[in-house]
Structures are given as C-alpha cells and as structure tokens.
N, C-alpha and C positions, 0 to 999 in steps of 0.2 A: 504493500500500500504506500510505501514512502515515495513511489514514483508520482504520486498525486501532488507532491509539494514541489512546485516549480515556479519559475518567474518568467512570464512572457512567452513561453513556447517550449517545445520539446528540446530545443538546443540548450535550454537552461537546466534540464534535469540533471541531478547529481547522481547519475547511475552509469555503470559501464555497460549499457545496452543501447541498441539502436532506437531511433525515433519511431520507426515503424513497429517495433516490438512493443514499445510503450503504448502507442496508439491502439494497437490491436487488443492489448490487455485491458485498456480503459473501455473500449467498445464492448468487450465481453462483460465487463462489470456493469456497464450501463444497461445492457440487455437483460442481465440477471436481476437487476434492481427495478427495471422498468422506468428509469428516470435519467435524464441527461445530467451528467456530472461536469461536462466540459463544454464551453462555448467556443466554437471554432469560426474564424474568419480567414480571409486570404492572407492577412498580415499578422495575425496574432492568435494565441490560444489562451483562454482564461477559464476560471472555474465559474460554474453557475452557482446560484444560491445553495442548491442541494449539494454541489461539490464542496463548497466552502464549509457547510455544516458537517459533511462527512470527514473532511480533513481535520477540522477542529475537534471532532469527537475521537478520531483514532490517533492523532498526533501524540498525546501523552502516553498512550499504550506503546506506540512505536519507540518513543524515547526510552521507556522503561526496558523494552526488549533489547535495544541497542546497548544500553548501559549494562544489562545483565550479561550480554555476550562479551562485552569488553572486560567485565570483571573476571569472567572465566578465562579469557584470553590473556590476561595479565598476571595470572597466578604464578607463573614461573619466570617472570621477568619484570622489567621496569614499565611504568605507565607509558602507553604509546598511542599513536593515532592523531588524527586532526581534531583540534579543539577550536570550535567556532564561538567567537565573542561578538556581541553587538554593544558598541560603546558610544555614549553620547559625546559630541565634540568637545563639550566643556570639561570633560573628564580626561582629555588627552594628556594634559600636563601631569596628571598623577600617575599615568600608566607608562609613559615613555621612559627611556633611559634605564636605570637600574631595576625598575619594577618588572617590566616584561622581559628586559634583557637578562635579569637575574633568573627569572623563571625558565627561559629557554636554555640558558647555560646549565642549569641544574637538571633539566629534563630533555636531553637531546633526542629522545624518541618521540616527542610530542611536537606536532606542527601547528603553530598558532595561525588562525585565520581571523583577523580582526576587521570588522566592518564598523566604520565611524558614521553614525547617522543620528539625526535628531528627531526622526519620525518614530512615533510610539506604535509598537506592534507586539503580537504574541510571539515571544522568542521560541516557544515550543513548536507552534504551528509552522514557523519559518525555518525550523531545523537548526537553531542555535543551541549551544550547550549552556550558555550563561550570558549575562549582560552586566553592564556597569552604568548606573544612573543615580540620580539623587534619591535619597531614601523616601521622600514624600510622594514620589510618583510610582513606586514599586507596588505591584499587586500584593494583597494581603496573604495570598496562598503561596507566595514564594519564600524561600529561605534567603536571608540577606546577611552578608558579612561586611562590616565596615571597612572601607578602603581608605577613608580620610577622616579627619576630625570635622568639627563644625565649620561651615563655610559662611561667607558673607558676600553680598552683592556690593557693587560700588558704581559710582559714575566718575568718569575721567574726561579730561580734555587736555589739549596742548597748551603750554605757556603762551604761545602766540595767540590762541583763541581768547585766553583770559585777558591779555593786553588789549585786544580789540573790543571785546564785549562784556568783560567782567564775569563773575561767577554768580549763578542763581543762589539765593539765600534759602529758598524753600522749593521742594519738588514742584509745587504748583506753578512756579515761574518758568519751568522748562518749556511751556507752550510758547514762550516768547524767544526761545533759543533755537539755534540750528542743532539738530540731533541726527545721530546715525542709528538706524533701526536694524533689528535682527528678525528674520523670518525663518523659523525652524524647518519649515517644509514648503515646497513650491506653491501649494494651494492654501496655505494657512495665512492668517492675518498677522501683521507685525506684532511682536511680543510686547505686552504691556509692562511698563517699568514698575517694579514693586518697591514699596517703602514701608517704614514703620515709624510711628510717632506716639509717644505716651502709651505704649502697650497696644496700640491699634494698628493694624496693617491696612494699607490702601495701595491702589495702583493708579498710574497716570498713563493715558493714551497720548503719547507725543505724536507730533506730525513730522516724521523724519524727512530730512533733505535727501538722504540716500537710505535705501533698505536693501540688505543682502543677507544671504545665509552663510557667507564666508567669514569666519572669525578673523583670519589673518588680514583680509581686506579691510574689515572694520577697524582694526588696530592701526593699520597704515593710514587710513583716512583720518582717524583721530589725531595721530602724530602729525599729520600734515596740516592740522588746524581746521579741518572741514566741519567739525562740530563736536558735540558731547556724546560720549559713548557709555552705555550701561551694560554691566555684565558681572561675571564672577571676579572677585578681587584677585584671585590667583592668576587669572588669565592676563591681567594687566601688570602683574608684579615686575617682570623684567623691564618694561617700559617706564614704570613708576620709579624703580630703583635707579635707572639711568637718567632720570629727569626729563624724559621725552613726554611723559604724561603726568598730570597732576590730579589727585583725587579731590572731588568736591562733594558737597552735601553729606559729609561723613557721619553726621549725627542721625541720619535717617535710614540706616541699614543695619537692622538687628541680625544676629547670627541665626543660622538654621541648620537642619540636618545635612550632613555631608553625603559623600558618594558611597555606594555599596555595590559589591559584587552580589548578584542575585541569580538564583537558579531554581528549577522546579523541585518541589518536595517529593522525592521519589524513594522507593524502597532500596533500589540498588544505585548507588552513586558511582558513576564510571571512574576508574582509577585516574584517568587523565584530569578529570574535573576535581577529584579529591586532592590531587597534587597541587592544583591552582589554589584551592581553598586553603590548604595548609600553607602555601607560599604567602598568601594574603595575610593570614593570621600571624605568621612569623615576621612579616615586614613591619607590622605595628605602626602603620603610617599615621602621623598626626600633624598635618600641615595646616 
C-alpha cells in the first residue's frame, strides 16, 4: 500500500518498481473496492477524496510495519537506512553544523534526508520519520523531544533605516513603517506579527513593502535598509552581533516554547529514529 503515497505522479513514487506496475496494482485495488482512488489527467496524477482517506487510514499501520522490520533488521548491527526529516526553516540554525553533523558522524549507516518546509502536513501520511517544529504547533498525539530552550521573536532593522525614519515606540506604529513580510506557503496570507504587553498577546497585520518566503532574502533586504523585519531572535543573531541589524520594540516579545523533534507514538521505534532521539537528548541544547 505504500505505493499510494506519492507526489504529483508515478515518477515520484518511492519504490523500485515501474510506473506501469504501480498503475496496474492501483487499478486492481480500485476494482476490488468499487471506488476511484486516483484522479488521472494528461499532466498529473492525484488522489481522490477516497484515496486520501485510505492513505490517511493505512499510513500509521505502514509506518509501524516498516519500523518493526527495521528493528528486526538491526538486531545484529548498527542502526541503518534512510531517515527522513521535515524541518521548518526557522529551525535550521539549531540543526546545522555540529547537531546533524555530529549525528551523521556517529551513525555512518544512516542516510539523512532533510526537507526544509514551512507548510504544515501529516508527516506520517507523507512518509517522514520525524519532524522539527515549534512545540505549540505539534499535534497532541505525537511524542516530542526538546531541541532548544525557550525562544523569542524580535523585530530588527538596519542602522540606516533608523537614521532615516526612527524606531517605532509601540507595535501599533508599525503600520506607518516600511516592513518586510514573510509568507510561509505560496497560497497563504502574510504572517501576522505577534507581540505581548502586560501579560496579553496580540498581533499586528502590517502592510509589507516586500513579502517573500525566503528567510535569507528577508535578512538581506533588512540589512540593506529596505524596512523592518520580524522573526525569530536566533535567526537575526549573526547580523545583530555584527551591527548590521538593530533590535527594536524589545519590550514586546515574551518568550515561548522552543523547537522539538517530534514523531508518531508507535509500539516499535525504528533503531535509526531511536538513534536520533538519543542524539537529541545527549546534545542538551539550550540556546
């Protein structure tokens, strides 16, 4: 059944079988169920509503089966195989360098496949072993292991911007300033900037001069004096330390839950995933 989990067409199937073999198998299943599972056009192949429901129902069981097979296969050796992670872009700073590098060095038989994305989706249905996101957006039925300590948002701008326009004294004044917006997914609305005051949380819908989903581009624009940028404090740390960016509105950003490695709560934890969990626990990151 794992051949049902694909992206955009048969060429995306993660199997060592031909497209025609996959197509024939699906047609036989559709015939036995009496319902169409796949929507076919001349340009693409996608799941019907029935197909999506079937995949969502069987994906957890398939993951448990794969994990059980990997447990048995690793009894006489080190953890091995491909480990697929879905990571939000704002967590990249915590995972690069010694974190993932140290894991791969200590587990040479594990091949990491890391997808950086800010779209929210079911990691089980999409075939991922685990993910890394902020704790506040992780589903309650997942097991979560802390990767970082508490985090904080901030707003920054270049010294040249401050010289020309000055700094807003309250988040409400941002509507009169040039801002650089972030769009987490192509079809989503720009992210609303979040603040806290007197124990109360609120958000501001700024009118960005520029909106993009590229973190690196947003930082470059801010350094160039194009406007005020909002985001994770750690994301701007190098530019702030070098003096290229200056934090503003610092009294309006309370701390919140940090990043977590999360994965399905299943009976058999694959050795490769267990190795990553143990690595995270040993790292004891607190940034």
